C-alpha positions as CSV (number, residue, x, y, z in Angstrom):
1,X,77.6,69.2,101.1
2,X,79.7,71.6,103.2
3,X,78.2,73.2,106.4
4,X,76.5,76.6,106.1
5,X,79.5,78.6,107.4
6,X,82.1,77.1,105.2
7,X,79.8,77.2,102.2
8,X,79.2,80.9,102.8
9,X,82.9,81.6,102.9
10,X,83.3,79.6,99.7
11,X,80.5,81.6,98.0
12,X,82.2,84.8,99.0
13,X,85.5,83.7,97.6
14,X,83.9,82.8,94.3
15,X,82.0,86.1,94.1
16,X,85.3,88.0,94.6
17,X,87.1,86.2,91.8
18,X,84.5,86.8,89.0
19,X,82.7,89.9,87.9
20,X,79.5,88.0,87.2
21,X,78.3,84.4,88.0
22,X,75.3,82.8,86.3
23,X,73.1,81.4,89.1
24,X,73.0,77.9,87.8
25,X,76.8,77.7,87.4
26,X,77.4,79.2,90.9
27,X,75.0,76.7,92.5
28,X,76.8,73.9,90.7
29,X,80.2,75.1,92.0
30,X,78.9,75.0,95.5
31,X,77.0,71.7,95.1
32,X,73.7,73.2,96.2
33,X,70.3,74.0,94.7
34,X,69.4,77.4,93.4
35,X,67.0,77.9,96.3
36,X,69.9,77.2,98.8
37,X,72.1,79.5,96.8
38,X,69.5,82.3,97.2
39,X,69.5,81.8,101.0
40,X,73.3,81.9,101.1
41,X,73.2,85.2,99.1
42,X,70.8,86.7,101.5
43,X,73.1,85.6,104.4
44,X,76.0,87.5,102.8
45,X,73.8,90.6,102.4
46,X,72.9,90.4,106.1
47,X,76.7,90.5,106.8
48,X,77.1,93.7,104.8
49,X,78.2,92.3,101.4
50,X,76.4,94.1,98.5
51,X,75.5,91.2,96.2
52,X,73.4,92.3,93.3
53,X,71.1,89.9,91.4
54,X,69.8,90.0,87.8
55,X,67.0,87.9,86.4
56,X,66.4,86.5,83.0
57,X,68.5,84.3,80.6
58,X,71.6,86.3,81.5
59,X,70.7,86.5,85.2
60,X,73.1,85.8,88.0
61,X,75.0,87.4,90.8
62,X,77.9,89.7,91.3
63,X,79.6,91.5,94.2
64,X,78.9,95.2,93.8
65,X,80.6,98.2,95.4
66,X,79.0,99.1,98.7
67,X,78.9,102.0,101.2
68,X,81.5,100.4,103.4
69,X,84.4,98.1,102.8
70,X,83.5,94.5,103.9
71,X,86.1,91.9,104.8
72,X,87.9,90.3,101.9
73,X,88.9,86.7,101.3
74,X,92.4,86.2,99.8
75,X,94.2,83.1,98.7
76,X,97.8,82.6,99.6
77,X,99.3,84.3,96.6
78,X,97.0,87.3,96.9
79,X,97.7,87.7,100.6
80,X,101.5,87.7,100.1
81,X,101.2,90.1,97.2
82,X,99.0,92.4,99.3
83,X,101.4,92.4,102.3
84,X,104.4,93.1,100.1
85,X,102.6,95.9,98.3
86,X,101.4,97.5,101.5
87,X,104.9,97.3,102.9
88,X,106.3,99.2,100.0
89,X,103.5,101.8,100.3
90,X,104.4,102.3,103.9
91,X,107.9,103.3,102.9
92,X,106.8,105.3,99.8
93,X,107.5,108.7,101.3
94,X,104.0,109.8,100.2
95,X,102.6,112.2,102.8
96,X,99.9,110.7,104.9
97,X,100.5,107.2,103.4
98,X,102.9,105.8,106.0
99,X,100.6,105.5,109.0
100,X,97.6,104.2,107.1
101,X,99.8,101.6,105.3
102,X,101.3,100.4,108.6
103,X,97.9,99.9,110.1
104,X,96.8,97.9,107.1
105,X,100.1,95.9,107.1
106,X,99.6,95.1,110.8
107,X,96.1,93.7,110.2
108,X,97.2,91.6,107.2
109,X,100.4,90.1,108.8
110,X,98.6,89.4,112.1
111,X,96.4,86.7,110.4
112,X,99.0,85.3,108.0
113,X,100.3,81.8,108.7
114,X,104.0,81.7,109.6
115,X,104.9,80.2,106.2
116,X,103.3,83.1,104.4
117,X,105.0,85.6,106.7
118,X,108.3,84.1,105.8
119,X,107.5,84.5,102.1
120,X,106.6,88.2,102.6
121,X,109.8,88.9,104.4
122,X,111.9,87.0,101.8
123,X,110.2,88.9,98.9
124,X,110.7,92.3,100.5
125,X,114.3,91.5,101.2
126,X,115.2,90.7,97.6
127,X,113.0,93.3,95.8
128,X,113.6,97.0,95.4
129,X,110.7,99.5,95.3
130,X,111.3,102.6,93.1
131,X,109.6,104.7,95.8
132,X,111.3,103.2,98.9
133,X,114.9,104.5,99.0
134,X,115.9,103.1,102.4
135,X,116.6,99.5,103.5
136,X,113.6,97.2,103.6
137,X,112.3,96.2,107.0
138,X,110.7,92.8,107.5
139,X,106.9,92.9,107.8
140,X,107.0,90.9,111.0
141,X,109.3,93.5,112.6
142,X,107.1,96.4,111.5
143,X,103.9,94.8,112.8
144,X,105.3,93.5,116.1
145,X,106.5,97.0,117.0
146,X,103.4,98.7,115.8
147,X,101.2,96.4,117.9
148,X,103.4,97.0,121.0
149,X,103.0,100.8,120.5
150,X,99.2,100.4,120.2
151,X,98.9,98.1,123.2
152,X,101.3,100.2,125.4
153,X,103.3,97.1,126.1
154,X,107.1,96.9,126.9
155,X,109.2,95.6,124.0
156,X,112.5,93.8,124.1
157,X,114.8,93.5,121.0
158,X,118.4,93.3,119.8
159,X,119.9,96.5,118.5
160,X,123.2,97.4,116.7
161,X,124.1,101.0,117.0
162,X,126.6,102.5,114.6
163,X,130.1,101.4,115.6
164,X,128.9,99.3,118.5
165,X,128.4,95.7,119.3
166,X,124.8,94.2,119.3
167,X,123.0,94.7,122.6
168,X,119.7,93.8,124.0
169,X,117.3,96.7,124.7
170,X,114.1,96.9,126.7
171,X,111.9,99.9,126.0
172,X,108.5,101.5,126.3
173,X,107.5,102.0,122.7
174,X,105.8,105.2,121.7
175,X,105.5,105.6,117.9
176,X,106.8,104.3,114.6
177,X,108.0,107.0,112.3
178,X,108.8,106.8,108.5
179,X,111.1,109.6,107.3
180,X,113.9,109.9,104.8
181,X,113.2,106.4,103.4
182,X,113.8,104.7,106.8
183,X,111.7,103.5,109.7
184,X,112.3,104.6,113.3
185,X,110.9,103.5,116.6
186,X,110.6,106.3,119.2
187,X,110.7,104.8,122.7
188,X,111.8,105.3,126.3
189,X,114.9,103.2,126.9
190,X,114.6,101.5,130.3
191,X,118.3,100.8,130.5
192,X,119.5,104.3,129.7
193,X,116.5,106.1,131.4
194,X,116.0,108.4,128.4
195,X,114.2,108.7,125.2
196,X,115.8,107.2,122.1
197,X,115.0,106.7,118.4
198,X,115.9,103.3,116.9
199,X,116.4,102.5,113.2
200,X,114.2,99.4,112.5
201,X,116.6,98.0,109.9
202,X,119.2,97.7,112.8
203,X,116.7,96.0,115.1
204,X,116.1,92.3,115.5
205,X,113.8,89.9,117.3
206,X,111.2,92.4,118.7
207,X,109.3,90.6,121.4
208,X,106.5,92.0,123.6
209,X,107.2,91.3,127.2
210,X,103.6,91.3,128.3
211,X,104.2,94.2,130.8
212,X,102.0,97.2,130.3
213,X,103.1,100.7,131.0
214,X,101.8,104.2,131.6
215,X,102.8,106.5,128.6
216,X,105.4,109.1,129.5
217,X,105.3,112.7,128.0
218,X,107.5,112.9,124.9
219,X,110.1,115.7,125.1
220,X,109.2,117.0,121.6
221,X,106.2,118.3,119.6
222,X,105.6,114.8,118.1
223,X,107.5,111.6,117.3
224,X,108.5,112.8,113.8
225,X,110.0,116.0,115.3
226,X,111.9,113.9,117.9
227,X,113.5,111.7,115.1
228,X,114.5,114.8,113.1
229,X,116.1,116.4,116.2
230,X,117.9,113.1,117.1
231,X,119.2,112.6,113.6
232,X,120.0,116.3,113.0
233,X,117.7,116.2,109.9
234,X,116.2,119.6,109.0
235,X,112.5,120.1,109.3
236,X,110.6,119.7,106.0
237,X,109.1,122.5,104.0
238,X,105.6,122.4,102.7
239,X,105.7,124.2,99.3
240,X,102.5,125.4,97.6
241,X,102.2,126.8,94.2
242,X,99.5,127.9,91.8
243,X,100.3,126.3,88.5
244,X,98.7,127.5,85.2
245,X,98.4,124.1,83.6
246,X,95.9,121.3,83.6
247,X,96.1,119.1,86.7
248,X,96.7,115.9,84.6
249,X,99.8,117.5,83.1
250,X,101.2,118.6,86.5
251,X,100.5,115.2,88.0
252,X,102.4,113.5,85.2
253,X,105.4,115.8,85.7
254,X,105.7,115.5,89.5
255,X,104.4,111.9,90.0
256,X,103.8,110.7,93.5
257,X,106.0,113.4,95.1
258,X,103.3,116.1,95.1
259,X,99.6,116.5,95.7
260,X,97.7,118.2,92.8
261,X,94.3,119.9,93.4
262,X,92.4,121.0,90.3
263,X,91.1,124.5,90.5
264,X,90.0,125.1,86.9
265,X,90.5,123.5,83.5
266,X,94.0,125.1,83.1
267,X,95.1,125.7,86.7
268,X,95.7,123.7,89.8
269,X,97.3,123.9,93.3
270,X,100.5,121.9,93.7
271,X,101.6,120.9,97.3
272,X,105.0,119.3,97.9
273,X,106.8,118.4,101.2
274,X,110.5,118.2,101.1
275,X,113.5,119.0,103.4
276,X,115.2,120.5,100.3
277,X,113.9,123.5,98.3
278,X,115.8,122.4,95.2
279,X,113.5,119.5,94.4
280,X,110.2,121.5,94.3
281,X,111.9,124.2,92.2
282,X,113.1,121.5,89.8
283,X,109.7,119.8,89.7
284,X,108.0,123.1,88.9
285,X,110.5,123.8,86.2
286,X,109.8,120.3,84.7
287,X,106.1,121.2,84.3
288,X,107.1,123.9,81.8
289,X,104.2,126.3,82.7
290,X,103.8,129.6,84.5
291,X,103.3,129.3,88.2
292,X,102.9,131.5,91.3
293,X,104.6,130.7,94.6
294,X,102.0,130.6,97.4
295,X,104.4,129.7,100.2
296,X,106.5,129.5,102.2
297,X,108.6,132.7,102.0
298,X,111.8,130.6,102.0
299,X,110.7,129.0,98.7
300,X,109.9,132.3,97.1
301,X,113.3,133.6,97.9
302,X,114.9,130.3,96.7
303,X,113.1,130.6,93.3
304,X,114.3,134.2,93.0
305,X,117.8,133.1,93.6
306,X,117.6,130.3,91.0
307,X,116.1,132.8,88.5
308,X,118.9,135.3,89.1
309,X,121.6,132.7,88.7
310,X,120.1,131.4,85.4
311,X,119.9,134.9,84.1
312,X,123.5,135.6,85.0
313,X,124.5,132.3,83.2
314,X,123.0,133.6,80.0
315,X,124.4,137.1,80.3
316,X,121.0,138.7,80.4
317,X,120.9,139.7,84.0
318,X,120.2,143.4,84.5
319,X,123.2,145.4,85.6
320,X,123.0,147.4,88.8
321,X,122.6,151.1,87.5
322,X,124.9,152.3,90.2
323,X,127.7,150.1,88.9
324,X,127.6,151.7,85.5
325,X,130.2,154.5,84.9
């Protein structure tokens, strides 16, 4: 019989693979008595796993939802699938998703054996996510850089700038930013004595040097603003509209590119973040319902301009009375 610790882990793995286990069958899988199984179940409960038990002929055990998320046990295939999925979510462009996904990816990849890390990188290199428009970045690169930022540890890597030969850089990493379908590292370049943003798909072999540093003040409101300024990209607009249609209908029309907040049975608030005002206008038109622009003023003016041009296209635009003879 396996020792208590390994048997507990085996029990947890079994509970995570089936919705319900009859007690006798579960004890048989573990090669223990039902009394020992009950003790092992109690041990899992002490560790925070909510295991429910049912008595009677159909009695048994199952892992129930709890108040907090306990650690999960994954087999090799599940771990690879999870890392690939989290990597795609991190590059999805969904507001608020990037940072949380990167933290999760760092935790998963940190404990993966090298052979599984290689599989994750290979899969991400040859698959295309419908929501990730930019080049894929190896999970190992993402997590190595994220950990260096977190630990305030100098980082060394190879980098190829546009139109330049590859060169080695040593930096004090500040933040990782996802924008426009790409990942960027904002860092202080120790060779150029200035702040820089580095595209992660042009970066190779990131290695922490083991040297800690005191963070410097960033010459921008935040890392995302620094990347936008460095790339010349415009600041995004946050568009809000009151849509007179059920939330499910609006959510189906805009997909993952907007946040829908139900207000009543036939109305909801739609929030979209975009550097272009054309896409929110088109998305609202696709809903096919009445709506009211809540902000910003630039979007209200943009919608008025669209409306005027459409009316002119149909010949139904009102003529200026002053122009009439």
